[in-house]
C-alpha positions as CSV (number, residue, x, y, z in Angstrom):
1,Q,102.2,92.6,116.2
2,I,100.6,90.6,113.5
3,F,103.3,87.9,113.6
4,Q,102.9,87.7,117.4
5,R,99.1,87.5,117.2
6,L,99.4,84.7,114.5
7,G,102.0,82.9,116.6
8,L,104.7,83.4,113.8
9,S,107.2,85.2,116.1
10,M,108.6,82.0,117.4
11,I,109.2,79.2,114.9
12,N,111.4,76.2,114.8
13,G,113.1,77.0,118.2
14,G,113.9,80.5,117.3
15,M,112.7,84.0,116.9
16,V,111.5,85.7,113.8
17,S,111.4,89.5,113.4
18,I,110.8,91.8,110.4
19,S,114.0,93.7,109.7
20,S,112.5,95.8,106.9
21,V,109.7,96.1,104.4
22,K,110.1,97.5,100.9
23,V,107.0,98.5,98.8
24,T,107.3,98.9,95.1
25,P,106.5,102.4,93.9
26,D,103.2,101.2,92.4
27,L,102.1,99.8,95.8
28,L,101.4,96.4,94.2
29,E,104.1,94.4,96.0
30,A,105.5,94.5,99.6
31,R,108.7,92.7,100.3
32,F,109.2,91.6,103.9
33,Y,112.8,90.9,105.0
34,L,112.8,88.6,107.9
35,S,115.6,88.0,110.5
36,L,115.6,84.5,111.8
37,F,117.4,84.2,115.2
38,Q,118.5,80.8,116.3
39,V,115.9,79.2,114.0
40,N,116.8,75.5,113.5
41,D,115.5,75.1,110.0
42,Q,115.3,78.6,108.3
43,E,113.9,77.3,105.1
44,D,111.1,75.6,106.8
45,A,110.4,78.6,108.9
46,L,110.1,80.8,105.9
47,K,107.9,78.2,104.2
48,K,105.5,78.3,107.4
49,I,105.3,82.0,107.1
50,E,104.6,82.0,103.3
51,D,102.0,79.3,103.8
52,R,100.1,81.7,106.1
53,H,100.5,84.8,103.9
54,H,96.7,85.0,103.4
55,E,96.2,85.3,107.2
56,I,99.0,88.0,107.4
57,K,97.4,89.8,104.5
58,K,94.0,89.7,106.2
59,E,95.3,91.2,109.4
60,L,97.3,93.8,107.5
61,S,94.2,94.7,105.5
62,A,92.3,95.3,108.6
63,R,94.9,97.7,109.9
64,V,95.5,99.8,106.8
65,R,92.2,99.6,104.9
66,H,91.6,103.4,105.3
67,Q,95.1,104.3,103.9
68,L,95.3,101.9,100.9
69,R,92.9,101.2,98.1
70,S,94.2,97.7,97.7
71,I,96.6,95.5,99.8
72,P,99.9,94.7,98.0
73,V,101.1,91.2,97.2
74,L,103.2,90.1,100.1
75,K,106.5,88.4,99.5
76,F,108.9,87.2,102.3
77,F,112.7,86.9,102.1
78,K,115.4,85.8,104.5
79,D,117.5,88.8,105.7
80,D,120.9,87.4,106.4
81,T,122.6,90.7,107.2
82,L,123.0,89.8,110.8
83,D,124.6,86.5,109.8
84,H,127.2,88.3,107.8
85,V,127.9,90.7,110.7
86,F,128.2,87.7,113.0
87,R,130.7,86.0,110.6
88,M,132.7,89.3,110.3
89,E,132.9,89.6,114.1
90,E,134.1,86.1,114.3
91,L,136.8,86.6,111.7
92,F,138.0,89.8,113.5
93,K,138.2,88.0,116.8
94,K,140.1,85.1,115.3
95,I,142.6,87.7,113.7
96,N,142.9,89.4,117.0
97,D,143.5,86.2,118.9
98,D,146.0,85.0,116.4
99,R,147.9,88.2,116.8
100,K,148.0,87.9,120.6
101,D,149.2,84.4,120.2
102,T,152.2,85.4,118.0
103,N,153.3,88.4,120.4
């Protein structure tokens, strides 16, 4: 919701979603793993999000202020798990197509 409200869910012609968040045991750092679907320039998209981390932190703070004493440092990373899955599916499809062609 925070990304949608700040206009960060659609960047560089594609969609951005948070695939997971991992918080360190001491609650000092939160790592956001972002899936970037059909984003033209993924590095630029990640930079745009990082440039607005203060706004994201402010919105997050307003939502969890009663649960946490302090808001962790926010760090953003590209989650390329779906890219790997897509490549594997393409390879399996190619192998399957090659088998059909040889039979």
